[in-house]
mmCIF file of the protein (N, C-alpha, C, O) and its ligand, coordinates in Angstrom:
data_MODEL
# 
_entry.id   MODEL 
# 
loop_
_entity.id 
_entity.type 
_entity.pdbx_number_of_molecules 
1 polymer     1 
2 non-polymer 1 
# 
_entity_poly.entity_id                      1 
_entity_poly.type                           'polypeptide(L)' 
_entity_poly.nstd_linkage                   no 
_entity_poly.nstd_monomer                   no 
_entity_poly.pdbx_seq_one_letter_code       MSKFLRVRCDCGEDMVVYGDSKTAVYCEKCGNLVAEPRGGRAVINCRIIEVLS 
_entity_poly.pdbx_seq_one_letter_code_can   MSKFLRVRCDCGEDMVVYGDSKTAVYCEKCGNLVAEPRGGRAVINCRIIEVLS 
_entity_poly.pdbx_strand_id                 A 
# 
loop_
_entity_poly_seq.entity_id 
_entity_poly_seq.num 
_entity_poly_seq.mon_id 
_entity_poly_seq.hetero 
1 1  MET n 
1 2  SER n 
1 3  LYS n 
1 4  PHE n 
1 5  LEU n 
1 6  ARG n 
1 7  VAL n 
1 8  ARG n 
1 9  CYS n 
1 10 ASP n 
1 11 CYS n 
1 12 GLY n 
1 13 GLU n 
1 14 ASP n 
1 15 MET n 
1 16 VAL n 
1 17 VAL n 
1 18 TYR n 
1 19 GLY n 
1 20 ASP n 
1 21 SER n 
1 22 LYS n 
1 23 THR n 
1 24 ALA n 
1 25 VAL n 
1 26 TYR n 
1 27 CYS n 
1 28 GLU n 
1 29 LYS n 
1 30 CYS n 
1 31 GLY n 
1 32 ASN n 
1 33 LEU n 
1 34 VAL n 
1 35 ALA n 
1 36 GLU n 
1 37 PRO n 
1 38 ARG n 
1 39 GLY n 
1 40 GLY n 
1 41 ARG n 
1 42 ALA n 
1 43 VAL n 
1 44 ILE n 
1 45 ASN n 
1 46 CYS n 
1 47 ARG n 
1 48 ILE n 
1 49 ILE n 
1 50 GLU n 
1 51 VAL n 
1 52 LEU n 
1 53 SER n 
# 
loop_
_struct_asym.id 
_struct_asym.entity_id 
A 1 
B 2 
# 
loop_
_chem_comp.id 
_chem_comp.type 
_chem_comp.mon_nstd_flag 
ALA 'L-peptide linking' y 
ARG 'L-peptide linking' y 
ASN 'L-peptide linking' y 
ASP 'L-peptide linking' y 
CYS 'L-peptide linking' y 
GLU 'L-peptide linking' y 
GLY 'peptide linking'   y 
ILE 'L-peptide linking' y 
LEU 'L-peptide linking' y 
LYS 'L-peptide linking' y 
MET 'L-peptide linking' y 
PHE 'L-peptide linking' y 
PRO 'L-peptide linking' y 
SER 'L-peptide linking' y 
THR 'L-peptide linking' y 
TYR 'L-peptide linking' y 
VAL 'L-peptide linking' y 
ZN  non-polymer         . 
# 
_pdbx_entity_nonpoly.entity_id   2 
_pdbx_entity_nonpoly.name        ? 
_pdbx_entity_nonpoly.comp_id     ZN 
# 
_pdbx_nonpoly_scheme.asym_id         B 
_pdbx_nonpoly_scheme.entity_id       2 
_pdbx_nonpoly_scheme.mon_id          ZN 
_pdbx_nonpoly_scheme.ndb_seq_num     1 
_pdbx_nonpoly_scheme.pdb_seq_num     101 
_pdbx_nonpoly_scheme.auth_seq_num    101 
_pdbx_nonpoly_scheme.pdb_mon_id      ZN 
_pdbx_nonpoly_scheme.auth_mon_id     ZN 
_pdbx_nonpoly_scheme.pdb_strand_id   A 
_pdbx_nonpoly_scheme.pdb_ins_code    . 
# 
loop_
_atom_site.group_PDB 
_atom_site.id 
_atom_site.type_symbol 
_atom_site.label_atom_id 
_atom_site.label_alt_id 
_atom_site.label_comp_id 
_atom_site.label_asym_id 
_atom_site.label_entity_id 
_atom_site.label_seq_id 
_atom_site.pdbx_PDB_ins_code 
_atom_site.Cartn_x 
_atom_site.Cartn_y 
_atom_site.Cartn_z 
_atom_site.occupancy 
_atom_site.B_iso_or_equiv 
_atom_site.pdbx_formal_charge 
_atom_site.auth_seq_id 
_atom_site.auth_comp_id 
_atom_site.auth_asym_id 
_atom_site.auth_atom_id 
_atom_site.pdbx_PDB_model_num 
ATOM   1   N  N  . MET A 1 1  ? 109.263 -25.042 -46.169 1.00 0.00 ? 1   MET A N  1 
ATOM   2   C  CA . MET A 1 1  ? 108.855 -25.423 -45.035 1.00 0.00 ? 1   MET A CA 1 
ATOM   3   C  C  . MET A 1 1  ? 107.969 -24.534 -44.058 1.00 0.00 ? 1   MET A C  1 
ATOM   4   O  O  . MET A 1 1  ? 108.448 -23.902 -43.116 1.00 0.00 ? 1   MET A O  1 
ATOM   5   N  N  . SER A 1 2  ? 106.903 -24.555 -44.323 1.00 0.00 ? 2   SER A N  1 
ATOM   6   C  CA . SER A 1 2  ? 105.819 -23.616 -43.553 1.00 0.00 ? 2   SER A CA 1 
ATOM   7   C  C  . SER A 1 2  ? 105.451 -24.109 -42.197 1.00 0.00 ? 2   SER A C  1 
ATOM   8   O  O  . SER A 1 2  ? 104.296 -24.455 -41.952 1.00 0.00 ? 2   SER A O  1 
ATOM   9   N  N  . LYS A 1 3  ? 106.299 -24.145 -41.407 1.00 0.00 ? 3   LYS A N  1 
ATOM   10  C  CA . LYS A 1 3  ? 106.424 -24.541 -40.049 1.00 0.00 ? 3   LYS A CA 1 
ATOM   11  C  C  . LYS A 1 3  ? 107.058 -23.399 -39.027 1.00 0.00 ? 3   LYS A C  1 
ATOM   12  O  O  . LYS A 1 3  ? 107.818 -22.498 -39.384 1.00 0.00 ? 3   LYS A O  1 
ATOM   13  N  N  . PHE A 1 4  ? 106.678 -23.583 -37.952 1.00 0.00 ? 4   PHE A N  1 
ATOM   14  C  CA . PHE A 1 4  ? 107.329 -22.849 -36.837 1.00 0.00 ? 4   PHE A CA 1 
ATOM   15  C  C  . PHE A 1 4  ? 108.542 -23.483 -36.388 1.00 0.00 ? 4   PHE A C  1 
ATOM   16  O  O  . PHE A 1 4  ? 108.419 -24.686 -36.158 1.00 0.00 ? 4   PHE A O  1 
ATOM   17  N  N  . LEU A 1 5  ? 109.570 -23.031 -36.222 1.00 0.00 ? 5   LEU A N  1 
ATOM   18  C  CA . LEU A 1 5  ? 110.806 -23.783 -35.740 1.00 0.00 ? 5   LEU A CA 1 
ATOM   19  C  C  . LEU A 1 5  ? 111.423 -23.011 -34.471 1.00 0.00 ? 5   LEU A C  1 
ATOM   20  O  O  . LEU A 1 5  ? 111.686 -21.810 -34.407 1.00 0.00 ? 5   LEU A O  1 
ATOM   21  N  N  . ARG A 1 6  ? 111.603 -24.074 -33.395 1.00 0.00 ? 6   ARG A N  1 
ATOM   22  C  CA . ARG A 1 6  ? 112.183 -23.445 -32.134 1.00 0.00 ? 6   ARG A CA 1 
ATOM   23  C  C  . ARG A 1 6  ? 113.742 -23.509 -32.367 1.00 0.00 ? 6   ARG A C  1 
ATOM   24  O  O  . ARG A 1 6  ? 114.238 -24.585 -32.703 1.00 0.00 ? 6   ARG A O  1 
ATOM   25  N  N  . VAL A 1 7  ? 114.473 -22.470 -32.213 1.00 0.00 ? 7   VAL A N  1 
ATOM   26  C  CA . VAL A 1 7  ? 115.917 -22.396 -32.588 1.00 0.00 ? 7   VAL A CA 1 
ATOM   27  C  C  . VAL A 1 7  ? 116.636 -21.879 -31.327 1.00 0.00 ? 7   VAL A C  1 
ATOM   28  O  O  . VAL A 1 7  ? 116.072 -21.114 -30.545 1.00 0.00 ? 7   VAL A O  1 
ATOM   29  N  N  . ARG A 1 8  ? 117.785 -22.280 -31.167 1.00 0.00 ? 8   ARG A N  1 
ATOM   30  C  CA . ARG A 1 8  ? 118.493 -21.892 -30.015 1.00 0.00 ? 8   ARG A CA 1 
ATOM   31  C  C  . ARG A 1 8  ? 119.956 -21.173 -30.706 1.00 0.00 ? 8   ARG A C  1 
ATOM   32  O  O  . ARG A 1 8  ? 120.731 -21.743 -31.474 1.00 0.00 ? 8   ARG A O  1 
ATOM   33  N  N  . CYS A 1 9  ? 120.045 -20.012 -30.276 1.00 0.00 ? 9   CYS A N  1 
ATOM   34  C  CA . CYS A 1 9  ? 121.185 -19.200 -30.655 1.00 0.00 ? 9   CYS A CA 1 
ATOM   35  C  C  . CYS A 1 9  ? 122.424 -19.558 -29.842 1.00 0.00 ? 9   CYS A C  1 
ATOM   36  O  O  . CYS A 1 9  ? 122.383 -20.118 -28.746 1.00 0.00 ? 9   CYS A O  1 
ATOM   37  N  N  . ASP A 1 10 ? 123.380 -19.232 -30.397 1.00 0.00 ? 10  ASP A N  1 
ATOM   38  C  CA . ASP A 1 10 ? 124.687 -19.732 -29.567 1.00 0.00 ? 10  ASP A CA 1 
ATOM   39  C  C  . ASP A 1 10 ? 124.979 -19.156 -28.397 1.00 0.00 ? 10  ASP A C  1 
ATOM   40  O  O  . ASP A 1 10 ? 125.933 -19.551 -27.728 1.00 0.00 ? 10  ASP A O  1 
ATOM   41  N  N  . CYS A 1 11 ? 124.026 -17.940 -27.929 1.00 0.00 ? 11  CYS A N  1 
ATOM   42  C  CA . CYS A 1 11 ? 124.183 -17.290 -26.670 1.00 0.00 ? 11  CYS A CA 1 
ATOM   43  C  C  . CYS A 1 11 ? 123.224 -18.277 -25.925 1.00 0.00 ? 11  CYS A C  1 
ATOM   44  O  O  . CYS A 1 11 ? 123.039 -17.909 -24.765 1.00 0.00 ? 11  CYS A O  1 
ATOM   45  N  N  . GLY A 1 12 ? 122.690 -19.205 -26.194 1.00 0.00 ? 12  GLY A N  1 
ATOM   46  C  CA . GLY A 1 12 ? 121.487 -19.957 -25.364 1.00 0.00 ? 12  GLY A CA 1 
ATOM   47  C  C  . GLY A 1 12 ? 120.066 -19.506 -25.413 1.00 0.00 ? 12  GLY A C  1 
ATOM   48  O  O  . GLY A 1 12 ? 119.136 -20.169 -24.952 1.00 0.00 ? 12  GLY A O  1 
ATOM   49  N  N  . GLU A 1 13 ? 119.942 -18.335 -26.000 1.00 0.00 ? 13  GLU A N  1 
ATOM   50  C  CA . GLU A 1 13 ? 118.699 -17.908 -26.129 1.00 0.00 ? 13  GLU A CA 1 
ATOM   51  C  C  . GLU A 1 13 ? 117.555 -18.741 -27.095 1.00 0.00 ? 13  GLU A C  1 
ATOM   52  O  O  . GLU A 1 13 ? 117.749 -18.861 -28.305 1.00 0.00 ? 13  GLU A O  1 
ATOM   53  N  N  . ASP A 1 14 ? 116.565 -19.198 -26.548 1.00 0.00 ? 14  ASP A N  1 
ATOM   54  C  CA . ASP A 1 14 ? 115.665 -19.842 -27.482 1.00 0.00 ? 14  ASP A CA 1 
ATOM   55  C  C  . ASP A 1 14 ? 114.620 -18.775 -28.094 1.00 0.00 ? 14  ASP A C  1 
ATOM   56  O  O  . ASP A 1 14 ? 114.241 -17.810 -27.432 1.00 0.00 ? 14  ASP A O  1 
ATOM   57  N  N  . MET A 1 15 ? 114.190 -19.025 -29.399 1.00 0.00 ? 15  MET A N  1 
ATOM   58  C  CA . MET A 1 15 ? 113.213 -18.257 -29.868 1.00 0.00 ? 15  MET A CA 1 
ATOM   59  C  C  . MET A 1 15 ? 112.351 -19.045 -30.868 1.00 0.00 ? 15  MET A C  1 
ATOM   60  O  O  . MET A 1 15 ? 112.756 -20.112 -31.330 1.00 0.00 ? 15  MET A O  1 
ATOM   61  N  N  . VAL A 1 16 ? 111.327 -18.592 -31.153 1.00 0.00 ? 16  VAL A N  1 
ATOM   62  C  CA . VAL A 1 16 ? 110.397 -19.346 -32.231 1.00 0.00 ? 16  VAL A CA 1 
ATOM   63  C  C  . VAL A 1 16 ? 110.323 -18.465 -33.493 1.00 0.00 ? 16  VAL A C  1 
ATOM   64  O  O  . VAL A 1 16 ? 109.886 -17.315 -33.460 1.00 0.00 ? 16  VAL A O  1 
ATOM   65  N  N  . VAL A 1 17 ? 110.804 -19.107 -34.675 1.00 0.00 ? 17  VAL A N  1 
ATOM   66  C  CA . VAL A 1 17 ? 110.825 -18.277 -35.812 1.00 0.00 ? 17  VAL A CA 1 
ATOM   67  C  C  . VAL A 1 17 ? 110.018 -19.224 -37.047 1.00 0.00 ? 17  VAL A C  1 
ATOM   68  O  O  . VAL A 1 17 ? 110.011 -20.455 -37.006 1.00 0.00 ? 17  VAL A O  1 
ATOM   69  N  N  . TYR A 1 18 ? 109.405 -18.488 -38.047 1.00 0.00 ? 18  TYR A N  1 
ATOM   70  C  CA . TYR A 1 18 ? 108.690 -19.211 -39.016 1.00 0.00 ? 18  TYR A CA 1 
ATOM   71  C  C  . TYR A 1 18 ? 109.398 -19.408 -39.878 1.00 0.00 ? 18  TYR A C  1 
ATOM   72  O  O  . TYR A 1 18 ? 110.252 -18.571 -40.170 1.00 0.00 ? 18  TYR A O  1 
ATOM   73  N  N  . GLY A 1 19 ? 109.258 -20.683 -40.618 1.00 0.00 ? 19  GLY A N  1 
ATOM   74  C  CA . GLY A 1 19 ? 110.110 -21.340 -41.549 1.00 0.00 ? 19  GLY A CA 1 
ATOM   75  C  C  . GLY A 1 19 ? 110.190 -20.525 -43.024 1.00 0.00 ? 19  GLY A C  1 
ATOM   76  O  O  . GLY A 1 19 ? 111.127 -20.513 -43.823 1.00 0.00 ? 19  GLY A O  1 
ATOM   77  N  N  . ASP A 1 20 ? 109.003 -19.910 -43.101 1.00 0.00 ? 20  ASP A N  1 
ATOM   78  C  CA . ASP A 1 20 ? 108.874 -19.039 -44.452 1.00 0.00 ? 20  ASP A CA 1 
ATOM   79  C  C  . ASP A 1 20 ? 108.847 -17.667 -44.121 1.00 0.00 ? 20  ASP A C  1 
ATOM   80  O  O  . ASP A 1 20 ? 108.081 -16.913 -44.722 1.00 0.00 ? 20  ASP A O  1 
ATOM   81  N  N  . SER A 1 21 ? 109.749 -17.180 -43.054 1.00 0.00 ? 21  SER A N  1 
ATOM   82  C  CA . SER A 1 21 ? 109.794 -15.825 -42.875 1.00 0.00 ? 21  SER A CA 1 
ATOM   83  C  C  . SER A 1 21 ? 110.282 -15.045 -43.798 1.00 0.00 ? 21  SER A C  1 
ATOM   84  O  O  . SER A 1 21 ? 111.230 -15.497 -44.440 1.00 0.00 ? 21  SER A O  1 
ATOM   85  N  N  . LYS A 1 22 ? 109.857 -13.881 -44.073 1.00 0.00 ? 22  LYS A N  1 
ATOM   86  C  CA . LYS A 1 22 ? 110.166 -13.087 -45.361 1.00 0.00 ? 22  LYS A CA 1 
ATOM   87  C  C  . LYS A 1 22 ? 111.340 -11.975 -44.979 1.00 0.00 ? 22  LYS A C  1 
ATOM   88  O  O  . LYS A 1 22 ? 112.075 -11.323 -45.720 1.00 0.00 ? 22  LYS A O  1 
ATOM   89  N  N  . THR A 1 23 ? 111.225 -12.013 -43.510 1.00 0.00 ? 23  THR A N  1 
ATOM   90  C  CA . THR A 1 23 ? 112.132 -11.080 -43.024 1.00 0.00 ? 23  THR A CA 1 
ATOM   91  C  C  . THR A 1 23 ? 113.427 -11.507 -42.113 1.00 0.00 ? 23  THR A C  1 
ATOM   92  O  O  . THR A 1 23 ? 113.372 -12.588 -41.525 1.00 0.00 ? 23  THR A O  1 
ATOM   93  N  N  . ALA A 1 24 ? 114.430 -10.796 -42.001 1.00 0.00 ? 24  ALA A N  1 
ATOM   94  C  CA . ALA A 1 24 ? 115.377 -11.192 -41.160 1.00 0.00 ? 24  ALA A CA 1 
ATOM   95  C  C  . ALA A 1 24 ? 115.181 -11.319 -39.580 1.00 0.00 ? 24  ALA A C  1 
ATOM   96  O  O  . ALA A 1 24 ? 114.618 -10.478 -38.878 1.00 0.00 ? 24  ALA A O  1 
ATOM   97  N  N  . VAL A 1 25 ? 115.719 -12.466 -39.165 1.00 0.00 ? 25  VAL A N  1 
ATOM   98  C  CA . VAL A 1 25 ? 115.259 -12.539 -37.553 1.00 0.00 ? 25  VAL A CA 1 
ATOM   99  C  C  . VAL A 1 25 ? 116.595 -12.360 -36.801 1.00 0.00 ? 25  VAL A C  1 
ATOM   100 O  O  . VAL A 1 25 ? 117.569 -13.038 -37.128 1.00 0.00 ? 25  VAL A O  1 
ATOM   101 N  N  . TYR A 1 26 ? 116.652 -11.563 -35.913 1.00 0.00 ? 26  TYR A N  1 
ATOM   102 C  CA . TYR A 1 26 ? 117.794 -11.228 -35.010 1.00 0.00 ? 26  TYR A CA 1 
ATOM   103 C  C  . TYR A 1 26 ? 117.494 -11.794 -33.743 1.00 0.00 ? 26  TYR A C  1 
ATOM   104 O  O  . TYR A 1 26 ? 116.344 -11.699 -33.315 1.00 0.00 ? 26  TYR A O  1 
ATOM   105 N  N  . CYS A 1 27 ? 118.435 -12.409 -33.040 1.00 0.00 ? 27  CYS A N  1 
ATOM   106 C  CA . CYS A 1 27 ? 118.467 -12.695 -31.649 1.00 0.00 ? 27  CYS A CA 1 
ATOM   107 C  C  . CYS A 1 27 ? 118.219 -11.474 -30.662 1.00 0.00 ? 27  CYS A C  1 
ATOM   108 O  O  . CYS A 1 27 ? 118.981 -10.507 -30.624 1.00 0.00 ? 27  CYS A O  1 
ATOM   109 N  N  . GLU A 1 28 ? 117.056 -11.605 -29.846 1.00 0.00 ? 28  GLU A N  1 
ATOM   110 C  CA . GLU A 1 28 ? 116.699 -10.649 -29.067 1.00 0.00 ? 28  GLU A CA 1 
ATOM   111 C  C  . GLU A 1 28 ? 117.945 -10.171 -27.940 1.00 0.00 ? 28  GLU A C  1 
ATOM   112 O  O  . GLU A 1 28 ? 118.239 -9.064  -27.488 1.00 0.00 ? 28  GLU A O  1 
ATOM   113 N  N  . LYS A 1 29 ? 118.482 -11.451 -27.733 1.00 0.00 ? 29  LYS A N  1 
ATOM   114 C  CA . LYS A 1 29 ? 119.322 -11.046 -26.516 1.00 0.00 ? 29  LYS A CA 1 
ATOM   115 C  C  . LYS A 1 29 ? 120.798 -10.432 -27.052 1.00 0.00 ? 29  LYS A C  1 
ATOM   116 O  O  . LYS A 1 29 ? 121.239 -9.364  -26.627 1.00 0.00 ? 29  LYS A O  1 
ATOM   117 N  N  . CYS A 1 30 ? 121.496 -11.265 -28.048 1.00 0.00 ? 30  CYS A N  1 
ATOM   118 C  CA . CYS A 1 30 ? 122.534 -10.736 -28.568 1.00 0.00 ? 30  CYS A CA 1 
ATOM   119 C  C  . CYS A 1 30 ? 122.819 -10.064 -29.826 1.00 0.00 ? 30  CYS A C  1 
ATOM   120 O  O  . CYS A 1 30 ? 123.824 -9.407  -30.095 1.00 0.00 ? 30  CYS A O  1 
ATOM   121 N  N  . GLY A 1 31 ? 121.689 -10.340 -30.658 1.00 0.00 ? 31  GLY A N  1 
ATOM   122 C  CA . GLY A 1 31 ? 121.565 -9.373  -31.742 1.00 0.00 ? 31  GLY A CA 1 
ATOM   123 C  C  . GLY A 1 31 ? 122.250 -10.302 -33.034 1.00 0.00 ? 31  GLY A C  1 
ATOM   124 O  O  . GLY A 1 31 ? 122.443 -9.835  -34.157 1.00 0.00 ? 31  GLY A O  1 
ATOM   125 N  N  . ASN A 1 32 ? 122.526 -11.517 -32.684 1.00 0.00 ? 32  ASN A N  1 
ATOM   126 C  CA . ASN A 1 32 ? 122.914 -12.418 -33.712 1.00 0.00 ? 32  ASN A CA 1 
ATOM   127 C  C  . ASN A 1 32 ? 121.801 -12.528 -34.888 1.00 0.00 ? 32  ASN A C  1 
ATOM   128 O  O  . ASN A 1 32 ? 120.598 -12.499 -34.630 1.00 0.00 ? 32  ASN A O  1 
ATOM   129 N  N  . LEU A 1 33 ? 122.311 -12.655 -36.191 1.00 0.00 ? 33  LEU A N  1 
ATOM   130 C  CA . LEU A 1 33 ? 121.314 -12.981 -37.324 1.00 0.00 ? 33  LEU A CA 1 
ATOM   131 C  C  . LEU A 1 33 ? 120.906 -14.570 -37.076 1.00 0.00 ? 33  LEU A C  1 
ATOM   132 O  O  . LEU A 1 33 ? 121.769 -15.420 -37.295 1.00 0.00 ? 33  LEU A O  1 
ATOM   133 N  N  . VAL A 1 34 ? 119.739 -14.925 -36.670 1.00 0.00 ? 34  VAL A N  1 
ATOM   134 C  CA . VAL A 1 34 ? 119.308 -16.276 -36.781 1.00 0.00 ? 34  VAL A CA 1 
ATOM   135 C  C  . VAL A 1 34 ? 118.596 -16.903 -37.773 1.00 0.00 ? 34  VAL A C  1 
ATOM   136 O  O  . VAL A 1 34 ? 118.526 -18.127 -37.878 1.00 0.00 ? 34  VAL A O  1 
ATOM   137 N  N  . ALA A 1 35 ? 117.969 -15.970 -38.638 1.00 0.00 ? 35  ALA A N  1 
ATOM   138 C  CA . ALA A 1 35 ? 117.410 -16.576 -39.756 1.00 0.00 ? 35  ALA A CA 1 
ATOM   139 C  C  . ALA A 1 35 ? 116.949 -15.400 -40.830 1.00 0.00 ? 35  ALA A C  1 
ATOM   140 O  O  . ALA A 1 35 ? 116.197 -14.462 -40.563 1.00 0.00 ? 35  ALA A O  1 
ATOM   141 N  N  . GLU A 1 36 ? 117.588 -15.677 -42.127 1.00 0.00 ? 36  GLU A N  1 
ATOM   142 C  CA . GLU A 1 36 ? 117.394 -14.954 -43.006 1.00 0.00 ? 36  GLU A CA 1 
ATOM   143 C  C  . GLU A 1 36 ? 116.619 -15.130 -44.283 1.00 0.00 ? 36  GLU A C  1 
ATOM   144 O  O  . GLU A 1 36 ? 116.735 -16.274 -44.722 1.00 0.00 ? 36  GLU A O  1 
ATOM   145 N  N  . PRO A 1 37 ? 115.892 -14.369 -44.981 1.00 0.00 ? 37  PRO A N  1 
ATOM   146 C  CA . PRO A 1 37 ? 114.890 -14.945 -45.982 1.00 0.00 ? 37  PRO A CA 1 
ATOM   147 C  C  . PRO A 1 37 ? 115.840 -15.014 -47.213 1.00 0.00 ? 37  PRO A C  1 
ATOM   148 O  O  . PRO A 1 37 ? 116.687 -14.155 -47.459 1.00 0.00 ? 37  PRO A O  1 
ATOM   149 N  N  . ARG A 1 38 ? 115.618 -16.086 -47.932 1.00 0.00 ? 38  ARG A N  1 
ATOM   150 C  CA . ARG A 1 38 ? 116.378 -16.368 -49.220 1.00 0.00 ? 38  ARG A CA 1 
ATOM   151 C  C  . ARG A 1 38 ? 115.646 -17.316 -50.101 1.00 0.00 ? 38  ARG A C  1 
ATOM   152 O  O  . ARG A 1 38 ? 115.454 -18.475 -49.735 1.00 0.00 ? 38  ARG A O  1 
ATOM   153 N  N  . GLY A 1 39 ? 115.257 -16.898 -51.168 1.00 0.00 ? 39  GLY A N  1 
ATOM   154 C  CA . GLY A 1 39 ? 114.348 -17.540 -52.172 1.00 0.00 ? 39  GLY A CA 1 
ATOM   155 C  C  . GLY A 1 39 ? 113.129 -17.801 -51.434 1.00 0.00 ? 39  GLY A C  1 
ATOM   156 O  O  . GLY A 1 39 ? 112.860 -19.002 -51.450 1.00 0.00 ? 39  GLY A O  1 
ATOM   157 N  N  . GLY A 1 40 ? 112.325 -17.115 -50.812 1.00 0.00 ? 40  GLY A N  1 
ATOM   158 C  CA . GLY A 1 40 ? 111.119 -17.460 -50.153 1.00 0.00 ? 40  GLY A CA 1 
ATOM   159 C  C  . GLY A 1 40 ? 111.122 -18.360 -48.964 1.00 0.00 ? 40  GLY A C  1 
ATOM   160 O  O  . GLY A 1 40 ? 110.045 -18.624 -48.430 1.00 0.00 ? 40  GLY A O  1 
ATOM   161 N  N  . ARG A 1 41 ? 112.029 -18.762 -48.589 1.00 0.00 ? 41  ARG A N  1 
ATOM   162 C  CA . ARG A 1 41 ? 112.034 -19.388 -47.261 1.00 0.00 ? 41  ARG A CA 1 
ATOM   163 C  C  . ARG A 1 41 ? 113.264 -18.876 -46.449 1.00 0.00 ? 41  ARG A C  1 
ATOM   164 O  O  . ARG A 1 41 ? 114.278 -18.432 -46.986 1.00 0.00 ? 41  ARG A O  1 
ATOM   165 N  N  . ALA A 1 42 ? 113.066 -18.987 -45.026 1.00 0.00 ? 42  ALA A N  1 
ATOM   166 C  CA . ALA A 1 42 ? 114.228 -18.656 -44.148 1.00 0.00 ? 42  ALA A CA 1 
ATOM   167 C  C  . ALA A 1 42 ? 115.394 -19.703 -44.226 1.00 0.00 ? 42  ALA A C  1 
ATOM   168 O  O  . ALA A 1 42 ? 115.249 -20.926 -44.252 1.00 0.00 ? 42  ALA A O  1 
ATOM   169 N  N  . VAL A 1 43 ? 116.584 -19.004 -44.258 1.00 0.00 ? 43  VAL A N  1 
ATOM   170 C  CA . VAL A 1 43 ? 117.910 -19.900 -43.782 1.00 0.00 ? 43  VAL A CA 1 
ATOM   171 C  C  . VAL A 1 43 ? 118.134 -19.677 -42.520 1.00 0.00 ? 43  VAL A C  1 
ATOM   172 O  O  . VAL A 1 43 ? 118.467 -18.552 -42.148 1.00 0.00 ? 43  VAL A O  1 
ATOM   173 N  N  . ILE A 1 44 ? 117.989 -20.713 -41.654 1.00 0.00 ? 44  ILE A N  1 
ATOM   174 C  CA . ILE A 1 44 ? 118.401 -20.639 -40.183 1.00 0.00 ? 44  ILE A CA 1 
ATOM   175 C  C  . ILE A 1 44 ? 119.905 -20.949 -39.904 1.00 0.00 ? 44  ILE A C  1 
ATOM   176 O  O  . ILE A 1 44 ? 120.462 -22.000 -40.220 1.00 0.00 ? 44  ILE A O  1 
ATOM   177 N  N  . ASN A 1 45 ? 120.528 -19.814 -39.223 1.00 0.00 ? 45  ASN A N  1 
ATOM   178 C  CA . ASN A 1 45 ? 121.653 -19.901 -39.018 1.00 0.00 ? 45  ASN A CA 1 
ATOM   179 C  C  . ASN A 1 45 ? 122.244 -20.390 -37.713 1.00 0.00 ? 45  ASN A C  1 
ATOM   180 O  O  . ASN A 1 45 ? 123.434 -20.306 -37.410 1.00 0.00 ? 45  ASN A O  1 
ATOM   181 N  N  . CYS A 1 46 ? 121.186 -20.960 -36.908 1.00 0.00 ? 46  CYS A N  1 
ATOM   182 C  CA . CYS A 1 46 ? 121.547 -21.440 -35.775 1.00 0.00 ? 46  CYS A CA 1 
ATOM   183 C  C  . CYS A 1 46 ? 121.099 -22.789 -35.369 1.00 0.00 ? 46  CYS A C  1 
ATOM   184 O  O  . CYS A 1 46 ? 120.568 -23.474 -36.242 1.00 0.00 ? 46  CYS A O  1 
ATOM   185 N  N  . ARG A 1 47 ? 121.212 -23.209 -34.352 1.00 0.00 ? 47  ARG A N  1 
ATOM   186 C  CA . ARG A 1 47 ? 120.499 -24.846 -33.983 1.00 0.00 ? 47  ARG A CA 1 
ATOM   187 C  C  . ARG A 1 47 ? 118.921 -24.872 -33.973 1.00 0.00 ? 47  ARG A C  1 
ATOM   188 O  O  . ARG A 1 47 ? 118.143 -24.130 -33.372 1.00 0.00 ? 47  ARG A O  1 
ATOM   189 N  N  . ILE A 1 48 ? 118.716 -25.754 -34.666 1.00 0.00 ? 48  ILE A N  1 
ATOM   190 C  CA . ILE A 1 48 ? 117.104 -25.779 -34.604 1.00 0.00 ? 48  ILE A CA 1 
ATOM   191 C  C  . ILE A 1 48 ? 116.741 -27.150 -33.676 1.00 0.00 ? 48  ILE A C  1 
ATOM   192 O  O  . ILE A 1 48 ? 116.962 -28.322 -33.980 1.00 0.00 ? 48  ILE A O  1 
ATOM   193 N  N  . ILE A 1 49 ? 116.158 -26.659 -32.534 1.00 0.00 ? 49  ILE A N  1 
ATOM   194 C  CA . ILE A 1 49 ? 115.914 -27.589 -31.609 1.00 0.00 ? 49  ILE A CA 1 
ATOM   195 C  C  . ILE A 1 49 ? 114.620 -28.300 -31.604 1.00 0.00 ? 49  ILE A C  1 
ATOM   196 O  O  . ILE A 1 49 ? 114.511 -29.381 -31.025 1.00 0.00 ? 49  ILE A O  1 
ATOM   197 N  N  . GLU A 1 50 ? 113.402 -27.610 -32.369 1.00 0.00 ? 50  GLU A N  1 
ATOM   198 C  CA . GLU A 1 50 ? 112.481 -28.452 -32.316 1.00 0.00 ? 50  GLU A CA 1 
ATOM   199 C  C  . GLU A 1 50 ? 111.635 -27.777 -33.455 1.00 0.00 ? 50  GLU A C  1 
ATOM   200 O  O  . GLU A 1 50 ? 111.739 -26.574 -33.696 1.00 0.00 ? 50  GLU A O  1 
ATOM   201 N  N  . VAL A 1 51 ? 110.810 -28.598 -34.128 1.00 0.00 ? 51  VAL A N  1 
ATOM   202 C  CA . VAL A 1 51 ? 109.841 -28.338 -35.278 1.00 0.00 ? 51  VAL A CA 1 
ATOM   203 C  C  . VAL A 1 51 ? 108.578 -28.424 -34.850 1.00 0.00 ? 51  VAL A C  1 
ATOM   204 O  O  . VAL A 1 51 ? 108.102 -29.515 -34.535 1.00 0.00 ? 51  VAL A O  1 
ATOM   205 N  N  . LEU A 1 52 ? 107.841 -27.223 -34.782 1.00 0.00 ? 52  LEU A N  1 
ATOM   206 C  CA . LEU A 1 52 ? 106.547 -27.040 -34.379 1.00 0.00 ? 52  LEU A CA 1 
ATOM   207 C  C  . LEU A 1 52 ? 105.711 -27.179 -35.437 1.00 0.00 ? 52  LEU A C  1 
ATOM   208 O  O  . LEU A 1 52 ? 105.944 -26.732 -36.561 1.00 0.00 ? 52  LEU A O  1 
ATOM   209 N  N  . SER A 1 53 ? 104.542 -27.911 -35.046 1.00 0.00 ? 53  SER A N  1 
ATOM   210 C  CA . SER A 1 53 ? 103.347 -28.096 -36.208 1.00 0.00 ? 53  SER A CA 1 
ATOM   211 C  C  . SER A 1 53 ? 102.312 -27.206 -36.176 1.00 0.00 ? 53  SER A C  1 
ATOM   212 O  O  . SER A 1 53 ? 101.402 -27.287 -37.001 1.00 0.00 ? 53  SER A O  1 
HETATM 213 ZN ZN . ZN  B 2 .  ? 121.943 -14.968 -29.299 1.00 0.00 2 101 ZN  A ZN 1 
# 
């Protein structure tokens, strides 16, 4: 999924992550792990609210 995703953490913070991110992404606000790389693509651990093209 080579797209940018707008996701919303459980704390309510929105952020944009890359669907093929090779690095773990943490919420800037609460430090929750929101995306982790697995098998070349990111596994999203929170709600995806929008897929950006
Ligand atoms: Zn958060």
